[in-house]
C-alpha positions in Angstrom: -30.5 57.4 113.3 -30.1 60.2 110.5 -32.7 61.7 107.8 -31.9 63.2 105.1 -35.4 64.9 105.5 -37.1 66.3 108.3 -37.6 63.7 111.3 -40.3 63.1 113.6 -39.2 61.2 116.3 -42.2 60.1 119.0 -40.9 57.5 122.1 -40.4 56.9 125.3 -37.0 57.0 127.0 -34.6 56.9 124.3 -30.7 56.6 124.9 -28.5 57.7 122.2 -25.6 57.5 124.6 -22.0 56.8 123.8 -21.6 58.6 120.5 -25.4 57.8 119.4 -26.3 60.3 116.5 -30.1 61.8 116.1 -29.6 64.2 112.9 -31.7 65.8 110.3 -30.7 66.9 107.2 -33.7 69.6 108.0 -35.7 70.4 110.9 -35.8 67.8 113.8 -39.0 67.1 115.9 -38.8 64.6 119.2 -41.8 64.1 121.7 -40.1 61.8 124.3 -40.7 60.5 128.0 -36.7 61.0 128.8 -33.6 61.4 126.6 -29.7 59.9 127.9 -26.8 61.7 126.3 -24.0 60.4 128.1 -20.5 60.3 126.2 -20.4 62.3 123.1 -24.6 61.6 122.4 -25.4 64.2 120.0 -28.9 65.7 118.8 -28.9 68.3 115.9 -30.6 69.4 112.8 -29.5 71.7 110.0 -32.9 74.0 110.6 -35.0 74.2 113.4 -34.6 71.6 116.3 -37.6 70.7 118.8 -37.6 68.8 122.0 -40.1 68.0 124.0 -39.7 66.0 127.0 -42.9 65.4 128.7 -41.7 66.4 131.8 -38.4 63.9 131.8 -35.4 63.8 132.7 -32.5 65.2 129.9 -28.9 63.9 130.7 -26.7 65.8 128.0 -23.4 64.7 130.0 -20.7 65.2 127.5 -23.1 65.5 125.1 -24.4 68.0 122.2 -28.0 69.4 121.4 -27.8 72.0 118.3 -29.3 73.6 115.7 -28.3 76.5 113.2 -31.8 77.6 113.3 -34.2 77.6 116.4 -33.5 75.9 119.7 -36.9 74.8 121.5 -36.4 72.9 124.7 -39.3 72.6 126.2 -41.6 70.5 129.2 -38.1 69.5 130.4 -38.3 68.4 134.4 -34.2 68.0 135.4 -31.7 68.9 133.0 -28.1 67.5 133.9 -25.7 69.1 131.0 -22.5 68.7 133.1 -19.7 69.0 130.6 -22.4 68.8 127.8 -23.2 71.9 125.2 -26.6 73.0 124.0 -26.2 75.5 121.6 -28.2 77.2 119.0 -27.1 80.1 116.2 -30.7 81.7 116.1 -33.8 81.9 119.0 -33.2 79.6 121.9 -35.9 78.4 124.6 -34.8 76.5 127.6 -37.8 75.5 129.9 -36.9 73.6 132.7 -37.4 72.6 136.3 -33.8 72.3 137.6 -30.7 72.9 135.4 -27.4 71.7 136.3 -24.5 73.1 133.4 -21.4 72.1 136.0 -18.5 72.8 133.3 -21.0 72.7 130.5 -22.2 75.8 128.3 -25.8 76.9 126.9 -25.2 79.0 124.2 -27.5 80.8 121.9 -25.3 83.2 119.0 
């Protein structure tokens, strides 16, 4: 799923695994109840990225979440970022109950 403009995604559980793409040429805002990005799933925008998981599960095993602007990850319950990458070139907020970052990276430049 890609957009040449801003992208607003409202959904329940989203399966973006196995090289899936959720991308925006501008800002990306997603409100979902769960996000699975196993095996090279990618969620990114060319501006700010906001992800609200409504206290759901984020599985980013081997996945990528990236924003060159502000990255806001909120209302996360459990985050599994094993071998995954969560990064922002600007400000960064990650609010979760539990974070498993085994062999993963959480980076703000």
